[in-house]
Structure formats: structure tokens, C-alpha cells
C-alpha positions in Angstrom: 0.0 0.0 -0.3 1.2 3.6 -0.9 2.2 5.9 1.7 -0.9 8.1 1.9 -3.8 6.3 1.0 -5.9 5.7 3.7 -6.8 2.2 4.3 -10.7 1.1 5.9 -10.1 -0.6 9.2 -12.8 -2.9 10.1 -15.0 -1.8 13.0 -12.8 -3.6 15.9 -9.7 -0.8 14.9 -9.3 1.4 17.8 -7.1 3.5 19.2 -6.4 5.6 22.1 -5.0 9.5 22.5 -3.9 10.6 25.8 -3.0 14.2 25.5 -3.8 17.4 27.9 -4.5 19.9 24.7 -8.3 19.1 23.0 -6.8 20.9 20.0 -4.5 18.0 19.6 -7.4 15.6 20.0 -9.3 16.9 17.0 -6.4 16.9 14.7 -5.5 13.3 15.2 -9.4 12.8 15.3 -9.7 14.2 11.5 -6.3 12.2 10.6 -7.7 9.0 11.6 -11.0 9.4 9.7 -10.3 8.5 6.7 -9.3 5.1 8.2 -12.5 4.8 9.9 -10.5 4.2 13.1 -12.8 4.7 16.5 -10.4 7.4 18.1 -11.2 7.8 22.4 -9.5 10.6 24.0 -8.5 11.0 27.5 -6.8 13.9 28.6 -4.8 12.8 31.4 -2.5 10.0 31.9 -4.0 8.4 34.7 -6.9 7.9 33.2 -5.2 5.7 29.7 -3.7 3.6 32.8 -7.7 3.1 34.0 -9.0 2.5 31.0 -6.4 -0.4 29.8 -6.6 -1.9 33.2 -10.2 -2.0 33.4 -9.8 -3.3 29.5 -13.7 -2.0 29.0 -12.6 -1.1 25.6 -9.6 -3.0 23.5 -7.1 -0.6 21.9 -5.1 -1.7 18.8 -2.8 1.6 19.9 -2.3 4.2 22.7 -1.2 7.6 21.3 0.7 9.4 24.4 2.0 13.0 24.7 5.1 13.2 26.2 4.6 16.2 28.3 1.5 16.3 30.4 0.8 17.2 33.7 0.9 15.7 37.0 1.5 11.8 34.8 4.6 12.8 31.7 3.8 10.3 28.7 7.2 8.3 29.5 5.5 7.5 33.6 2.0 6.8 31.8 3.7 4.2 29.9 5.5 3.1 33.0 2.3 2.6 34.7 0.8 0.9 31.6 3.7 -2.1 31.6 3.1 -2.2 34.9 -0.2 -3.3 35.5 0.8 -7.0 34.4 -1.9 -8.6 31.7 -0.6 -9.2 28.4 -2.8 -6.7 26.8 -0.8 -3.8 29.0 2.2 -5.4 28.2 2.0 -5.8 24.6 -0.2 -2.5 22.7 2.0 -0.4 20.8 2.6 2.6 22.7 3.2 5.7 20.3 4.7 8.7 22.1 3.5 12.4 20.5 6.3 14.5 21.0 7.1 18.1 20.0 10.8 17.6 20.6 11.7 14.6 18.4 14.8 14.1 16.6 16.6 10.6 16.1 18.5 10.5 19.5 14.7 10.1 21.0 13.8 7.6 19.7 15.8 5.3 21.1 14.9 6.5 24.6 11.1 6.4 24.1 11.7 2.2 22.8 13.7 2.0 26.1 10.6 3.4 28.2 7.9 1.1 26.2 7.1 2.9 23.1 6.6 1.0 19.9 7.6 4.2 18.0 7.2 7.9 18.1 5.1 10.8 15.8 6.7 14.4 15.9 4.0 17.4 16.5 2.8 18.9 14.9 1.6 15.5 12.9 2.2 14.4 9.7 -0.5 12.7 7.7 2.7 10.8 5.8 4.1 9.9 9.1 0.9 8.8 11.0 0.1 6.7 8.1 3.2 5.0 8.9 2.7 4.5 11.7 -0.9 3.3 12.1 0.1 0.9 9.1 2.7 -0.9 11.2 0.7 -1.2 14.5 -2.9 -0.4 14.1 -2.4 -3.6 11.5 0.1 -5.4 13.6 -2.0 -5.3 16.6 -5.8 -5.5 14.6 -4.4 -9.1 14.0 -3.4 -10.1 17.4 -6.7 -8.9 18.1 -9.1 -10.9 15.9 -6.3 -13.9 15.7 -7.0 -13.8 19.7 -10.5 -12.7 19.8 -11.5 -16.0 16.9 -8.9 -18.4 18.7 -10.3 -18.2 21.9 -14.0 -19.3 20.9 -12.2 -22.8 19.9 -11.1 -23.6 23.3 -14.0 -23.7 24.6 -16.6 -26.5 25.3 -19.8 -25.2 23.7 -22.7 -28.0 24.2 -24.2 -29.5 20.9 -21.3 -27.8 18.4 -18.5 -29.8 17.0 -15.8 -27.3 17.0 -12.9 -29.3 14.9 -16.2 -30.6 12.2 -17.1 -26.7 11.8 -13.7 -25.9 11.4 -13.4 -28.6 8.4 -16.9 -27.5 7.2 -15.6 -24.0 6.9 -12.5 -25.5 5.5 -10.7 -24.6 7.9 -11.7 -20.5 7.7 -12.1 -20.0 11.6 -13.2 -16.5 10.3 -16.0 -17.5 8.4 -17.1 -19.7 11.2 -17.3 -17.6 14.0 -19.1 -15.3 11.6 -21.5 -18.3 11.0 -21.7 -18.7 14.9 -22.8 -15.2 15.3 -25.0 -15.2 12.5 -26.9 -18.6 14.2 -27.2 -17.0 17.3 -28.7 -13.5 16.5 -31.2 -14.8 13.9 -32.4 -18.8 14.9 -34.0 -17.6 17.9 -36.3 -15.2 15.7 -36.9 -17.8 12.6 -37.7 -20.4 16.1 -40.5 -17.5 17.3 -42.1 -17.3 13.8 -42.9 -21.2 13.5 
């Protein structure tokens, strides 16, 4: 895919933006709109830590401003990593900084970030980061979501036979199961 060419992500792609400046929220939302990514924003590091700890929403990446009051970006990343869950330990953290140079990248990587983007946000740089980290995370989340169902015993469903029926296409089998459970009760009521 060409840089600058916004690929639409499925309805599951979500990012969290942590920045104390509301204008930054608006700019990042605007830049991510063509991708179809859900963008949630918080203004404090502790809010981000709480969101990752609670896991009410599973984000594909967290964009964290370097300079914020109370808890800066590096402290926020450290607290997220210290939560101790697999999710908190592997979610891509992207630093947002007005002080970007080659030397800083190493500092951010050592501090638990996967990458960084400089302010003002450059659309081409953001495109590269989205394709690198949001695509990566989307694949991991989707794999985890679909594999989790196959490790469960569901009375009356032979999971292995179902997978074979759909020629090993786990995702299609999950779509079928979801559609079946959502639509069959209505069909039964009609008969």
C-alpha cells in the first residue's frame, strides 16, 4: 500500500489518544477519519492507565503525548506496562512529541514505546505508524478473538467439524456462529 493512501479498517480498530490539549485530540481524529478507526481521547495519563487496566475497550494502539501535567507520557507508559496483563504488556504505545529527533527514538523504545510521532502531526508519518502498529495489533486482536472461541466447549457444537466444514476458515466459522445465534431464535419464534 502506498504511503498516504488511507486504508479502511474494520469496526474493531480503535485507538486511544492521551493528550492534555483538546486541539491535539481534534487534529488526530481528523487525520484518522479516512481510516475508519474509532478514536477515543483522554486528557490525563491516569485516565489512560485506568482504561487499559479495566479493558472495557481493547485498543489497537495508544498515542501518548510526552509532556502532560501530573503524569507525563513516559510515566504513563511505565504505569501501563506495570499493570502486568498480556494486553497491557503488548499494546503498541506511540509517543507524541514536539521534541522529536533520532536520539529520542531510542529513549522512547527503552521506556516501553514502540514508536513515536512528532508534532505537528504529519499525515505521511501517521500513515506509516498506523499501517505498522494498528494493522499489527488488529491482526493480533482478531487472532485472539477467534482462537478463544475454539478453546471452549459449547454443548451441541462440534468445533473441529465446524472448522473443517468451513475449510479451515476460522473467521468465517465465527461469522456463521454469530449470525446463527443472532437470527435462529427469531426464526424459531416465527414457527
